[in-house]
C-alpha positions in Angstrom: 0.1 -0.1 0.0 1.4 3.5 -1.2 1.3 6.5 1.1 0.5 10.1 -0.2 1.6 13.2 2.1 -0.5 16.2 1.7 1.5 18.6 3.6 1.8 16.4 6.6 -1.2 14.5 6.1 -0.7 10.8 5.2 -3.4 8.8 3.3 -3.4 5.2 2.4 -4.0 4.7 -1.4 -3.7 1.5 -3.5 -2.4 1.7 -7.6 -3.1 -0.8 -10.1 0.6 -0.9 -10.4 0.7 -2.8 -6.7 -2.4 -4.6 -7.2 -2.8 -5.5 -10.9 -5.6 -7.1 -12.7 -4.1 -10.4 -12.7 -3.9 -10.4 -8.6 -7.4 -9.2 -8.5 -8.5 -12.1 -10.8 -6.6 -14.8 -8.3 -8.2 -13.0 -5.6 -11.6 -13.5 -6.9 -11.3 -16.6 -8.6 -13.7 -18.6 -6.5 -15.9 -16.0 -6.1 -19.2 -15.6 -7.4 -20.2 -11.6 -7.9 -23.8 -11.2 -7.6 -24.5 -7.5 -8.4 -27.8 -6.7 -7.0 -29.6 -4.1 -8.7 -29.1 -2.7 -12.5 -29.8 1.2 -12.6 -27.2 3.8 -11.8 -24.0 1.7 -10.8 -24.6 -1.7 -11.8 -24.5 -1.9 -15.5 -20.6 -0.1 -15.6 -19.7 -2.4 -12.4 -21.1 -5.6 -13.7 -19.8 -5.2 -17.3 -16.5 -3.9 -16.3 -15.9 -7.1 -13.6 -17.3 -9.4 -16.7 -14.8 -7.8 -19.3 -12.2 -8.4 -16.8 -12.7 -11.9 -16.3 -14.6 -11.8 -12.9 -17.3 -14.3 -12.4 -20.4 -12.0 -12.1 -24.3 -12.4 -11.8 -26.9 -10.1 -12.0 -29.9 -10.4 -9.7 -32.8 -8.2 -11.2 -36.8 -8.5 -11.1 -37.7 -10.3 -14.0 -39.3 -8.6 -17.4 -38.3 -5.4 -16.0 -36.5 -2.9 -17.9 -33.4 -3.2 -15.9 -33.9 -7.0 -16.8 -34.0 -6.3 -20.3 -31.2 -3.9 -20.2 -29.2 -6.6 -18.8 -30.1 -9.0 -21.6 -29.1 -6.1 -24.1 -25.7 -5.8 -22.2 -25.1 -9.9 -22.9 -26.2 -11.2 -19.4 -28.1 -14.5 -20.2 -30.9 -15.5 -18.3 -30.6 -18.7 -16.1 -26.8 -18.5 -16.9 -25.8 -14.9 -15.5 -29.1 -13.4 -15.1 -31.2 -14.6 -12.3 -34.4 -13.5 -10.3 -33.0 -11.7 -7.2 -33.2 -14.0 -4.5 -31.6 -16.7 -6.8 -29.0 -14.5 -7.3 -28.4 -13.8 -3.4 -28.6 -17.5 -2.7 -25.4 -18.3 -5.8 -23.4 -15.3 -4.8 -20.4 -15.4 -2.3 -20.1 -11.4 -2.6 -23.3 -9.5 -2.6 -22.9 -6.0 -4.8 -25.9 -4.0 -3.1 -26.1 -1.4 -5.8 -29.6 -0.5 -5.3 -31.4 3.0 -4.5 -31.3 3.8 -0.9 -34.7 3.4 -0.4 -34.8 0.6 -2.3 -31.8 -1.1 -0.3 -34.0 -0.6 2.7 -36.9 -2.4 1.5 -35.0 -5.4 0.3 -33.0 -5.5 3.0 -35.3 -8.6 5.0 -34.5 -10.4 1.9 -30.9 -9.7 1.3 -30.0 -10.8 5.1 -31.5 -14.0 5.1 -29.0 -14.7 2.5 -25.9 -13.5 4.2 -24.5 -16.5 5.4 -21.2 -17.1 7.1 -18.3 -16.3 5.1 -19.9 -14.3 2.4 -19.4 -10.5 1.9 -21.8 -7.7 1.6 -20.3 -5.1 -0.8 -21.6 -1.5 -1.3 -20.8 1.5 -3.4 -22.1 4.1 -0.7 -22.2 4.4 2.9 -25.7 5.6 3.7 -27.5 2.4 4.6 -24.7 1.3 7.2 -23.9 4.6 8.3 -27.5 5.9 8.9 -28.7 2.1 10.1 -30.7 3.6 12.9 -32.9 5.0 10.1 -32.3 2.2 7.8 -32.2 -0.6 9.4 -29.6 -2.2 7.7 -27.7 -4.2 10.1 -25.8 -7.2 8.6 -24.8 -10.1 10.3 -21.3 -10.4 12.3 -19.8 -13.2 10.5 -19.8 -11.9 7.0 -17.3 -9.0 5.6 -18.5 -5.8 4.9 -17.1 -3.3 2.8 -17.3 -0.5 0.1 -16.1 0.8 -2.9 -17.5 4.2 -4.2 -16.4 5.5 -7.6 -16.1 9.3 -7.7 -18.5 9.5 -10.7 -21.3 7.9 -12.3 -21.9 4.3 -13.5 -21.9 5.8 -16.7 -18.5 7.5 -16.4 -16.9 4.5 -14.8 -17.9 2.6 -17.9 -16.8 5.1 -20.4 -13.6 5.4 -19.0 -13.1 1.6 -18.9 -13.6 1.3 -22.4 -11.1 4.4 -22.8 -8.3 2.5 -20.9 -8.6 4.8 -18.3 -9.6 4.3 -14.5 -11.9 6.4 -12.3 -10.5 6.9 -8.9 -12.6 5.2 -6.0 -12.7 5.4 -2.4 -12.6 2.1 -0.1 -13.6 1.2 3.1 -13.8 -2.1 5.4 -16.8 -2.1 8.0 -16.3 -5.7 9.2 -13.8 -8.1 8.7 -14.9 -11.5 9.6 -13.3 -13.7 7.3 -9.5 -11.9 7.6 -10.0 -11.8 3.4 -12.1 -8.3 3.6 -8.8 -6.2 2.8 -7.9 -8.2 -0.6 -11.7 -8.7 -1.4 -12.5 -5.4 -1.3 -9.2 -4.1 -3.3 -9.3 -6.8 -5.9 -13.2 -5.6 -6.6 -12.1 -2.0 -6.7 -9.6 -2.9 -9.4 -11.8 -5.5 -11.1 -14.6 -2.4 -11.6 -12.2 -0.4 -13.4 -11.0 2.2 -10.6 -7.8 4.3 -11.5 -6.7 4.0 -7.9 -8.4 3.7 -4.4 -7.9 5.7 -1.4 -9.0 4.8 2.0 -12.0 5.9 4.1 -14.7 4.6 6.3 -18.4 4.4 5.8 -19.1 7.6 7.7 -16.6 9.7 6.0 -17.7 8.4 2.8 -21.5 9.0 3.1 -20.6 13.0 4.6 -18.3 13.9 1.9 -20.7 12.1 -0.9 -23.8 13.8 0.4 -22.0 17.0 1.0 -20.6 17.0 -2.7 -23.8 15.7 -4.3 -25.6 18.7 -2.8 -22.5 21.1 -3.1 -20.2 21.7 -5.8 -21.1 18.4 -7.9 -24.3 19.5 -8.3 -26.6 21.4 -6.0 -24.1 24.3 -6.0 -23.1 24.6 -9.5 -26.5 24.4 -10.7 -27.4 27.3 -8.5 -24.2 29.2 -9.3 -25.2 28.7 -13.2 -28.4 29.8 -12.8 -27.5 32.8 -10.9 -25.2 34.0 -13.1 -27.2 33.2 -16.0 -30.0 35.2 -14.9 -28.0 38.4 -14.1 -26.4 38.2 -17.9 -30.1 37.9 -19.2 -31.2 40.6 -17.0 -28.7 42.9 -18.1 -29.5 42.3 -21.8 -27.2 39.4 -23.0 -28.8 36.9 -25.3 -29.6 33.4 -24.4 -26.5 31.9 -26.8 -24.0 34.5 -25.2 -25.2 33.9 -21.2 -25.1 30.3 -21.9 -21.8 30.3 -23.4 -19.9 32.7 -20.7 -21.5 30.7 -18.0 -21.7 26.9 -18.9 -20.1 26.4 -22.4 -16.9 28.0 -21.7 -16.4 26.2 -18.0 -17.4 22.5 -19.6 -15.6 22.5 -23.0 -12.6 24.8 -22.2 -11.6 25.4 -18.6 -12.4 22.2 -16.8 -10.5 19.8 -19.0 -7.5 22.3 -18.2 -8.2 22.1 -14.3 -8.6 18.0 -14.8 -5.6 17.8 -16.9 -2.9 19.7 -14.3 -5.0 21.9 -11.6 -6.8 24.8 -10.9 -3.4 26.7 -10.9 -2.4 25.5 -14.2 -5.5 26.5 -15.6 -5.3 30.2 -14.5 -1.6 30.3 -16.0 -3.3 29.5 -19.1 -5.5 32.1 -19.3 -5.3 35.8 -19.9 -3.8 38.2 -17.1 -7.2 39.9 -17.1 -8.9 36.9 -16.4 -6.5 35.9 -13.9 -6.7 39.1 -12.0 -10.2 39.1 -12.1 -10.4 35.4 -10.8 -7.9 36.2 -7.9 -9.9 39.2 -6.9 -12.9 37.6 -6.7 -12.8 33.9 -5.8 -12.3 34.6 -1.7 -15.4 36.7 -2.0 -17.2 33.3 -3.5 -15.6 31.7 -0.8 -16.6 33.9 2.0 -20.1 34.0 0.8 -20.6 30.3 0.3 -18.8 28.8 3.5 -21.9 29.3 5.9 -24.0 27.7 3.1 -21.4 24.7 3.1 -21.3 24.5 7.0 -25.0 24.5 7.0 -25.2 21.7 4.6 -22.6 19.6 6.3 -24.1 19.9 9.8 -27.3 18.6 7.8 -25.9 15.7 6.6 -23.8 15.0 9.9 -27.2 14.9 11.9 -28.8 13.0 9.9 -31.4 15.3 8.5 -30.5 14.9 4.9 -30.6 11.2 5.1 -34.4 11.3 7.1 -35.5 13.8 4.0 -34.4 11.5 1.6 -35.8 8.3 3.1 -38.8 10.1 3.9 -39.2 11.3 0.2 -37.7 8.4 -1.5 -40.3 6.1 0.0 -43.9 7.8 -0.8 -45.8 6.3 -3.3 -45.8 9.4 -5.7 -42.3 10.2 -5.1 -41.3 9.2 -8.9 -44.3 11.4 -10.1 -42.9 14.6 -8.1 -39.2 14.0 -9.0 -40.3 14.1 -12.6 -42.2 17.5 -12.4 -39.1 18.9 -10.7 -37.0 17.5 -13.0 -39.0 18.7 -16.1 -38.7 22.4 -14.3 -35.0 21.8 -14.6 -35.2 20.5 -18.1 -37.5 23.2 -19.5 -35.8 26.3 -18.2 -34.3 28.8 -20.7 -31.0 28.1 -19.7 -30.7 24.5 -20.3 -33.1 25.0 -23.5 -30.0 27.6 -24.7 -27.5 24.6 -23.7 -29.2 22.2 -26.0 -29.3 24.7 -29.0 -25.5 25.9 -28.3 -24.4 21.9 -28.2 -26.3 21.1 -31.4 -23.9 23.7 -33.0 -20.6 22.1 -31.7 -19.0 20.8 -34.9 -19.0 17.2 -33.8 -22.8 17.3 -33.4 -23.2 18.5 -37.2 -24.1 16.4 -39.8 -21.4 15.0 -42.1 -21.1 17.0 -45.5 
């Protein structure tokens, strides 16, 4: 295991150089990986494992959209695709990749198939960390661990097909067999992680919920909407407002940040842009710091998890969610975005 030093703070990381795929395959050669859930993370993780030579099966409700998708992806009913209970029975490592709300509903079924020596794998610390709310308390004689890719299952799969890896965190909650570390790292490599950094279930879910509500989704949408609105109110066209708010960031500047960091991106912009950014970034930090503090406290005290469980478990949740997503989809800013994206050269018809 390698150690990274960040100004005196050390972190444990595992790279593909020190734990190559061949080693992961050796660790998992006698395991049957049962992926339960074929929605957000399931397809990417299952397909990557399959193509990395791991014995992976899918557990899904028969004749559902996800069942049909698994078939389209090459999983075969009766061979590598089964009803959930049959997959749970066959699996030695249960990859529990249902949504948080669905994990709660399915838990009594899953628990009865967690016999001694098996492993329960998560990609999110939610169910275990908030077990007073979820009721997810595993038996003491099974391994419990997680690998959490730092991105969507779609990104995990796309980067795998490009020969790249999406970084992931890993954590061990319970090591009943003495093999939990080998098992979790092998799975992390098998699903296509670039490297794996150590955390625990509590820190994973706290950082994840904060990030999703913050810079990854909630905050960035809020900042986009605010700047777009100011530009539009001051007479700028939808195209100009969108390009200056979203398109230039995502298509030009963020790739530079991903390549070598924010400091490198600054160094490759005009001196006028540098001056303005340096003058204003601390004002944005100071303005948003109280919001992020409130957000983290809401996560840490269980308010966010309780709200998520409560709303996601209501029978009309999906219908109400679609209304909220439609508001976003139909907003002028994202309508402008669809038009702008259609004008990119790669989206133009071939001549």
